ROFI-790180 format. One record per residue (C-alpha): z negated, y negated, x negated; residue in one letter. Coordinates in steps of 0.05 Angstrom, whole numbers, padded with zeros to 5 digits, always signed. Example, Ala and Ser with C-alpha at 12.3 -4.5 7.8 and 13.67 -1.06 7.14 Angstrom:
<atoms>
-00156+00090-00246a/-00143+00021-00273s/
</atoms>
This chain:
<atoms>
-00455-00433+00398m/-00378-00451+00371q/-00369-00473+00307v/-00334-00542+00307d/-00303-00554+00245t/-00249-00509+00212f/-00287-00515+00136i/-00350-00488+00165i/-00316-00432+00204s/-00292-00408+00142a/-00347-00410+00105l/-00387-00367+00168l/-00323-00317+00162v/-00333-00315+00085l/-00403-00311+00078a/-00410-00250+00139a/-00352-00215+00104a/-00370-00218+00038s/-00452-00195+00056v/-00426-00141+00102a/-00367-00103+00055v/-00416-00119-00008t/-00470-00079+00040l/-00418-00028+00064f/-00393-00008-00002r/-00460-00005-00034h/-00478+00046+00024l/-00411+00081+00009g/-00371+00064+00084l/-00325+00034+00053g/-00300-00038+00057s/-00264-00032+00126v/-00332-00022+00166l/-00362-00081+00133g/-00302-00126+00156l/-00311-00096+00225l/-00381-00115+00228v/-00376-00181+00204a/-00322-00193+00257g/-00375-00179+00315i/-00426-00221+00278a/-00382-00282+00280v/-00339-00264+00336g/-00346-00298+00416p/-00389-00244+00443y/-00441-00249+00392s/-00505-00281+00410p/-00512-00325+00344g/-00452-00378+00319f/-00384-00355+00330y/-00326-00391+00293v/-00277-00381+00362t/-00260-00360+00430t/-00187-00354+00416h/-00194-00283+00389v/-00123-00250+00411e/-00096-00308+00374d/-00127-00292+00313v/-00110-00215+00322r/-00035-00239+00330q/-00027-00280+00270f/-00073-00230+00230a/-00023-00175+00249e/+00026-00205+00191l/-00021-00162+00149g/-00003-00094+00179v/+00059-00121+00169v/+00061-00134+00100l/+00017-00069+00090l/+00079-00028+00121l/+00125-00065+00077f/+00085-00042+00015v/+00088+00026+00026i/+00171+00022+00053g/+00176+00005-00029l/+00146+00069-00051e/+00184+00106+00007m/+00254+00105-00014n/+00306+00143+00042p/+00310+00212+00005r/+00230+00215+00017r/+00225+00196+00087l/+00284+00251+00095w/+00240+00299+00070s/+00192+00279+00114m/+00234+00296+00175r/+00197+00354+00206r/+00128+00322+00203e/+00165+00254+00232v/+00201+00281+00287f/+00165+00353+00294g/+00084+00344+00284l/+00088+00263+00302g/+00131+00273+00376t/+00088+00336+00389l/+00023+00300+00374q/+00041+00241+00420i/+00073+00279+00481i/+00016+00338+00478v/-00043+00287+00461t/-00016+00235+00514g/-00002+00294+00575i/-00078+00309+00561i/-00105+00239+00556i/-00066+00228+00621a/-00090+00283+00663a/-00166+00263+00640y/-00152+00195+00675f/-00118+00219+00735s/-00185+00226+00762l/-00196+00154+00753y/-00135+00119+00770q/-00099+00122+00836s/-00030+00133+00802s/-00004+00181+00761w/+00046+00144+00727q/-00009+00087+00706v/-00048+00156+00682a/+00003+00173+00638l/+00020+00106+00611l/-00055+00098+00590i/-00050+00169+00556g/+00007+00152+00524m/-00023+00090+00495t/-00078+00123+00475f/-00049+00164+00435a/-00030+00127+00385l/-00074+00111+00327s/-00085+00050+00277s/-00034+00048+00229t/-00070-00006+00189a/-00130+00020+00195f/-00112+00088+00172v/-00064+00078+00115m/-00118+00015+00090q/-00177+00077+00084l/-00117+00124+00050l/-00096+00069-00001q/-00167+00046-00023e/-00183+00130-00029r/-00127+00132-00067g/-00095+00190-00019e/-00034+00166+00008i/+00006+00207-00039a/-00032+00264-00015t/-00010+00327+00032k/-00063+00295+00083h/-00038+00227+00068g/+00032+00247+00076i/+00024+00283+00139t/-00021+00225+00170a/+00037+00176+00147f/+00090+00211+00187s/+00050+00217+00251i/+00036+00144+00249l/+00109+00132+00227l/+00135+00167+00297m/+00075+00139+00336q/+00110+00064+00307d/+00178+00090+00334l/+00149+00106+00407a/+00126+00031+00414i/+00192+00021+00439v/+00197+00066+00499p/+00125+00048+00518l/+00139-00021+00520l/+00203-00018+00565a/+00164+00028+00608v/+00112-00026+00624v/+00159-00076+00663p/+00180-00010+00703i/+00117-00003+00731l/+00103-00069+00750s/+00108-00091+00819t/+00110-00165+00791v/+00163-00160+00735g/+00227-00128+00730t/+00242-00153+00655l/+00277-00085+00637s/+00324-00087+00692s/+00352-00148+00682e/+00381-00138+00614v/+00439-00074+00619p/+00420-00024+00573l/+00484-00035+00542w/+00466-00102+00523e/+00392-00072+00498q/+00427-00019+00452l/+00479-00076+00421t/+00412-00119+00408i/+00374-00057+00367v/+00439-00037+00335i/+00456-00109+00318g/+00388-00127+00287m/+00385-00060+00247f/+00456-00085+00213a/+00427-00151+00198l/+00359-00115+00170v/+00410-00069+00123f/+00456-00121+00101a/+00408-00178+00083f/+00357-00127+00044g/+00418-00088+00018r/+00470-00136-00003y/+00435-00216+00007i/+00366-00210-00018l/+00379-00170-00086p/+00427-00223-00104y/+00382-00279-00097a/+00323-00242-00126l/+00366-00232-00195n/+00387-00302-00193h/+00313-00324-00188m/+00287-00277-00244a/+00348-00300-00284k/+00316-00376-00276q/+00243-00353-00280g/+00237-00381-00219n/+00171-00346-00187q/+00158-00385-00128d/+00225-00378-00102g/+00224-00304-00123f/+00164-00295-00073l/+00186-00340-00019l/+00249-00297-00017a/+00209-00234-00007i/+00160-00259+00049l/+00221-00287+00081m/+00260-00223+00079a/+00197-00187+00106v/+00191-00233+00160f/+00264-00236+00182l/+00251-00154+00183a/+00190-00171+00226a/+00227-00214+00271w/+00291-00174+00289a/+00252-00114+00306m/+00214-00151+00350h/+00271-00181+00382q/+00308-00114+00396a/+00230-00095+00422g/+00214-00049+00364i/+00148-00059+00326s/+00145-00117+00267m/+00115-00069+00218a/+00173-00016+00229l/+00226-00080+00206g/+00177-00091+00154a/+00178-00019+00126f/+00254-00011+00134l/+00267-00074+00088m/+00209-00047+00041g/+00247+00024+00036m/+00313-00016+00020l/+00286-00050-00034l/+00253+00013-00060s/+00312+00032-00109g/+00307-00043-00138s/+00290-00060-00214r/+00247-00110-00180y/+00198-00063-00134r/+00136-00061-00174l/+00140-00146-00184q/+00154-00152-00110i/+00095-00101-00094q/+00046-00144-00152a/+00068-00204-00119h/+00054-00180-00038i/-00012-00149-00054e/-00053-00212-00052p/-00030-00223+00013y/-00032-00165+00051k/-00104-00156+00026g/-00117-00225+00050l/-00092-00216+00124l/-00112-00144+00130m/-00182-00165+00123s/-00173-00217+00175v/-00145-00168+00223f/-00202-00126+00215f/-00248-00180+00225i/-00205-00204+00285a/-00215-00132+00317v/-00291-00141+00303g/-00287-00201+00340m/-00248-00174+00401s/-00311-00119+00413i/-00350-00146+00476n/-00413-00111+00472l/-00441-00143+00537q/-00385-00124+00584a/-00386-00055+00552l/-00460-00049+00572a/-00451-00059+00647e/-00411+00013+00644q/-00450+00043+00587p/-00441+00117+00612l/-00373+00111+00637l/-00353+00075+00573f/-00392+00126+00529a/-00353+00190+00560q/-00286+00152+00559h/-00293+00141+00482t/-00319+00218+00465l/-00267+00247+00512v/-00208+00206+00483i/-00238+00221+00406v/-00252+00299+00429a/-00181+00308+00449i/-00145+00279+00391k/-00189+00316+00355l/-00174+00386+00381v/-00096+00366+00389v/-00085+00345+00324l/-00121+00396+00287f/-00081+00453+00322v/-00009+00426+00320l/-00030+00407+00243a/-00046+00484+00238l/+00010+00499+00272a/+00060+00466+00225f/+00029+00509+00167g/-00016+00462+00146i/-00087+00490+00117s/-00148+00483+00159k/-00185+00435+00108p/-00122+00389+00101l/-00113+00391+00182s/-00184+00369+00194t/-00176+00314+00145k/-00111+00288+00191v/-00148+00301+00252a/-00212+00256+00233f/-00163+00207+00201y/-00128+00203+00263l/-00181+00203+00321a/-00181+00121+00336q/-00142+00086+00379g/-00079+00044+00354g/-00072-00026+00347e/-00009-00029+00387f/-00053-00010+00443g/-00075-00087+00444f/+00000-00102+00460v/+00009-00052+00516l/-00050-00060+00551f/-00043-00133+00550g/+00029-00132+00571s/+00003-00081+00630a/-00046-00128+00653k/-00003-00186+00646a/+00050-00151+00700l/-00013-00127+00733q/-00005-00055+00724v/-00071-00047+00706i/-00138-00088+00731d/-00180-00128+00686d/-00239-00083+00685a/-00188-00029+00663t/-00158-00076+00611f/-00228-00086+00585v/-00260-00018+00581l/-00192+00007+00546a/-00198-00051+00493i/-00266-00034+00480g/-00248+00043+00470i/-00197+00022+00422i/-00245-00023+00381s/-00306+00016+00378v/-00269+00084+00358t/-00234+00033+00303m/-00302+00015+00283l/-00320+00089+00284a/-00256+00112+00239t/-00302+00103+00168p/-00351+00143+00187p/-00312+00200+00221l/-00269+00202+00157v/-00322+00208+00122r/-00354+00273+00169l/-00281+00297+00162g/-00284+00307+00090n/-00351+00338+00098i/-00334+00391+00145l/-00267+00400+00104a/-00303+00414+00045a/-00344+00463+00072r/-00286+00509+00113i/-00254+00502+00048e/-00245+00574+00004r/-00197+00560-00047k/-00185+00495-00088r/-00114+00507-00080d/-00117+00493-00003d/-00133+00421-00024m/-00079+00414-00065g/-00038+00353-00069a/+00034+00357-00047l/+00047+00289-00074r/+00115+00244-00078y/+00161+00264-00151p/+00132+00201-00184e/+00061+00224-00168s/+00079+00292-00196q/+00101+00247-00259v/+00036+00210-00263a/-00018+00260-00246d/+00011+00322-00282n/+00057+00298-00340q/+00048+00255-00399q/+00069+00188-00370l/+00085+00129-00419v/+00080+00056-00399i/+00129+00014-00445l/+00119-00067-00447g/+00182-00099-00466g/+00247-00070-00469f/+00287-00113-00519g/+00310-00085-00585r/+00249-00046-00604v/+00229-00019-00533g/+00300+00003-00523h/+00288+00049-00585a/+00222+00077-00565v/+00254+00088-00493a/+00316+00120-00516a/+00275+00164-00558i/+00223+00187-00501l/+00284+00193-00456h/+00317+00240-00505s/+00253+00285-00511s/+00250+00288-00432d/+00185+00245-00435v/+00169+00205-00370p/+00166+00139-00375f/+00165+00068-00338i/+00188+00008-00373a/+00179-00070-00357f/+00218-00138-00386d/+00225-00204-00366t/+00291-00204-00380d/+00334-00190-00319p/+00399-00171-00370a/+00357-00115-00404q/+00322-00094-00341v/+00403-00086-00316a/+00424-00057-00374q/+00367-00005-00385g/+00378+00018-00305r/+00456+00023-00323s/+00431+00073-00372d/+00397+00112-00326g/+00328+00090-00350m/+00271+00072-00302p/+00273-00004-00329v/+00237-00054-00278y/+00227-00127-00285y/+00157-00153-00287g/+00109-00175-00343s/+00056-00125-00375i/+00012-00179-00379g/+00001-00193-00307d/-00054-00152-00278p/-00024-00142-00211s/+00038-00104-00245i/-00017-00066-00286l/-00043-00046-00208s/+00030-00032-00184a/+00042+00010-00242a/-00019+00058-00240h/-00034+00047-00312v/-00104+00084-00304e/-00056+00153-00295r/-00015+00131-00364a/-00029+00179-00422s/-00004+00115-00473v/+00011+00046-00465v/+00066+00027-00513v/+00072-00053-00524i/+00135-00081-00559t/+00138-00152-00536i/+00171-00204-00589n/+00114-00257-00577s/+00045-00242-00603t/+00015-00287-00548t/+00042-00244-00495a/+00031-00178-00533a/-00051-00204-00542l/-00053-00223-00467r/-00018-00146-00448a/-00071-00118-00492v/-00129-00155-00467s/-00111-00140-00394h/-00097-00066-00406v/-00158-00060-00445r/-00204-00097-00401a/-00182-00062-00339r/-00164+00009-00366f/-00212+00022-00427p/-00201+00097-00438k/-00118+00084-00438v/-00088+00081-00508p/-00050+00027-00533i/+00004+00021-00588i/+00036-00041-00612c/+00089-00064-00646r/+00063-00135-00696a/+00100-00176-00735h/+00056-00179-00795d/-00010-00160-00815l/-00043-00221-00782k/-00010-00201-00710a/-00036-00129-00728s/-00100-00157-00740g/-00107-00207-00671q/-00081-00144-00635l/-00130-00090-00661l/-00192-00137-00653a/-00165-00157-00575a/-00168-00073-00560g/-00100-00045-00589a/-00115+00028-00607t/-00061+00018-00663h/-00020-00031-00684a/+00046-00040-00732h/+00070-00095-00767p/+00143-00092-00762e/+00149-00133-00831a/+00104-00092-00877v/+00137-00033-00848e/+00210-00046-00873s/+00174-00068-00935s/+00148+00003-00940l/+00209+00032-00924r/+00242-00005-00974l/+00195+00007-01025g/+00201+00079-01015a/+00267+00084-01022l/+00265+00045-01078t/+00220+00099-01111l/+00266+00159-01089e/+00326+00127-01122m/+00290+00127-01187l/+00265+00203-01177a/+00195+00198-01160v/+00181+00254-01125p/+00182+00260-01050q/+00119+00279-01037d/+00080+00225-01081n/+00123+00171-01045v/+00103+00203-00973e/+00025+00205-01000s/+00034+00134-01021l/+00058+00105-00963l/+00001+00147-00923e/-00045+00117-00967s/-00026+00047-00956v/-00029+00063-00877r/-00093+00093-00881k/-00123+00036-00919g/-00095-00012-00858n/-00049-00042-00911y/-00100-00072-00954e/-00057-00058-01020m/-00006-00105-00994l/-00047-00160-00973t/-00032-00217-01028p/-00109-00238-01070s/-00132-00306-01060a/-00111-00345-01125p/-00174-00360-01167d/-00199-00420-01161k/-00217-00465-01231k/-00275-00510-01228a/
</atoms>
């Protein structure tokens, strides 16, 4: 029975998703599997209430979550890092598509009269789900690991392969000739023009707009400009016949060196998370269990054969590229499912009568069910990898440079880059101590970056910024914000989310120092009092008091929490 009103539909989806995610997270199976099951429960093929029959429309809208996911990944992947991955992207990724596609095509040639159609099916099933894999890697904090980088490299090449695969579908059709209507030179011109548009907007126009809005403190305009840039890039690549997600990834890469990178990520994360949840629910709604039950043995056979082929090919190719057995196992099990772009390719093939309705339903079912099986497959892959591992170093994480700093060295997070913050940063910089600094003044951020320091636009009191900066990896957080209120808010957020991270604060006076300590600061140094102490120490030194005595006095004052300097209350007379 279909629910009539939007509000009841929304409540039904939220209730199903909340219960399923809570249950599956409790069982250690992850939120993705819970969202898929929730989608099955509220989908049009469920025996009870369902929210809509227009599953394809919901899924197309929810693919904006995949677009935002790739944009966030692009923010963390500057061109230099991408170039360092060229061997995995163009070597391993290309071989995986070709070898897997040919073997699956050979299998499906037993069931298809045309070898061309079998090859299209094989190449489509060779693709894996960028949305599922990257979400799982992000959930588990494994994006920067060796197997995470390898999986992402293969997925990136698969996204590039969408272009020729989409071009092949009309050629195989007897009812449509979309590709032949447009000359090759015109297609190439469109592709080059769209790339140029994305590059020009992301490299020159958007940074200027963000800088202007940051100076005005216009956070709403800042967010809207980012969203416009992401969707402009997605639209441009779509117009060129390329994956929308790839366009968003390119825009993210163009902004990866921006001083606003972490603030951008903090703005986008909530929308990405919401849309990705809707996407997984929509995939669950696509699973027609009744149709699949009509040919259960054939469906089970196709699913098992495809997964087995992908597992074996991925494992062997990863080994051939010098990846250890445990990590090759992880990569294989992460990428064994079908991909969301298969919905697009099979949908296009069905519309142009390249495949019949029965094949389409079967193919969509295989993709959806293998996605559903991904979290358990990943867990199984981790178990097998742990068993075949002989040396702990084989599990070594090949991390990006920033991740190496965060994990292996003493990273400092500096909140505030004004007079005091700049002085602290200069000391850290001269001592070769890695740090990341934040400030809400674009001029100070620009000055810091011109001095070659890693300064970013953002407020250290923003929980989203704290997550984007990975404060949990920090050895110490130093807060030099001029405003006591803002400093208290920052200390409270850091202490609540990361209770083990030490916090050092600048305070105006003893009162502010006490408030910051009560809020959770490890140390709070009153600036005015320290200046007074220094003046008193210089006075004593000029009066020939021994320096050891002066330092001993200063140390006792500090250890006593400056109580010696606190004015005593005047006596009250009756």
